C-alpha positions in Angstrom: 18.6 3.7 -6.9 17.4 2.5 -3.5 19.6 0.5 -1.2 16.9 -2.0 -0.5 13.1 -2.2 0.0 11.2 -2.0 3.3 7.6 -3.3 3.1 5.8 -1.8 6.1 2.5 -2.8 7.8 1.8 -5.8 5.6 -0.6 -8.6 6.5 2.1 -11.4 6.3 0.9 -14.9 5.7 3.2 -17.7 6.9 2.5 -21.2 8.1 -1.2 -20.7 8.5 -0.9 -17.4 10.4 -1.6 -13.9 9.4 0.3 -11.2 11.3 1.0 -7.5 10.6 4.6 -6.7 10.2 7.5 -5.4 8.1 9.9 -7.0 5.7 13.3 -5.6 4.8 14.9 -6.8 1.5 18.5 -6.0 0.7 20.7 -7.3 -2.2 17.7 -9.3 -3.4 17.4 -11.2 -0.1 15.2 -11.0 2.9 17.3 -9.5 5.6 14.8 -9.1 8.4 11.1 -9.7 9.2 9.8 -8.1 12.4 6.8 -6.1 13.8 8.3 -2.6 13.4 11.5 -2.1 11.4 13.0 1.4 11.2 13.9 2.3 7.6 17.7 2.3 7.1 19.1 5.2 5.1 18.5 4.9 1.4 15.9 2.2 1.5 12.7 2.5 -0.5 9.7 2.2 1.9 6.4 0.7 0.7 3.3 1.0 2.9 1.4 -2.2 2.4 -1.3 -1.4 5.0 -4.4 -3.4 4.2 -2.5 -5.7 1.8 -1.3 -9.2 2.1 2.3 -10.3 1.7 2.6 -14.0 0.7 5.5 -16.3 0.7 6.5 -18.1 -2.6 3.5 -19.9 -4.0 3.4 -23.4 -5.5 1.7 -23.9 -8.8 0.4 -27.5 -8.8 -1.2 -27.3 -12.2 1.8 -26.9 -14.5 1.8 -28.7 -17.8 5.3 -28.8 -19.3 4.0 -30.5 -22.4 6.8 -33.0 -22.6 6.8 -35.5 -24.1 4.8 -34.9 -27.3 3.3 -31.4 -27.2 6.4 -29.2 -27.1 5.0 -27.0 -29.8 2.7 -25.6 -27.0 5.6 -25.2 -24.5 8.4 -27.2 -23.0 10.2 -27.4 -19.7 12.4 -24.4 -20.5 9.6 -22.1 -21.7 7.2 -23.0 -18.9 9.9 -22.7 -16.2 10.8 -19.2 -17.5 7.1 -18.3 -17.3 6.9 -19.5 -13.7 10.0 -17.4 -12.8 8.5 -14.3 -14.5 5.3 -14.8 -12.5 7.3 -15.1 -9.2 6.4 -18.7 -8.7 9.4 -20.4 -7.1 7.9 -23.9 -7.1 5.9 -25.9 -9.7 5.4 -29.5 -10.2 4.6 -31.4 -13.4 1.1 -32.6 -14.0 1.4 -35.3 -16.6 -0.9 -35.1 -19.6 -1.5 -38.4 -21.4 -1.1 -38.2 -25.2 -3.8 -40.8 -25.6 -6.5 -42.3 -23.4 -5.4 -45.2 -21.2 
């Protein structure tokens, strides 16, 4: 089992900028972000040349179906779906049960 992951040569998108660089992840956390990181021993290296590395995304079209439509999904099921899809942030879009 690798002792972390080093993503090399990625087009990193952050705060409106795109810059090529490397990202080192250890123990499930970002340890370092820099232009040229030398791979530590035992770390899996992924060459991301020509690919984009994005920060956590925000889903602004989440429908938690509460109140009233929980047979389609609820806060728990839709939150688990967001985590499974690697979306750290979502916000609720209310769906009226009847026209105003």
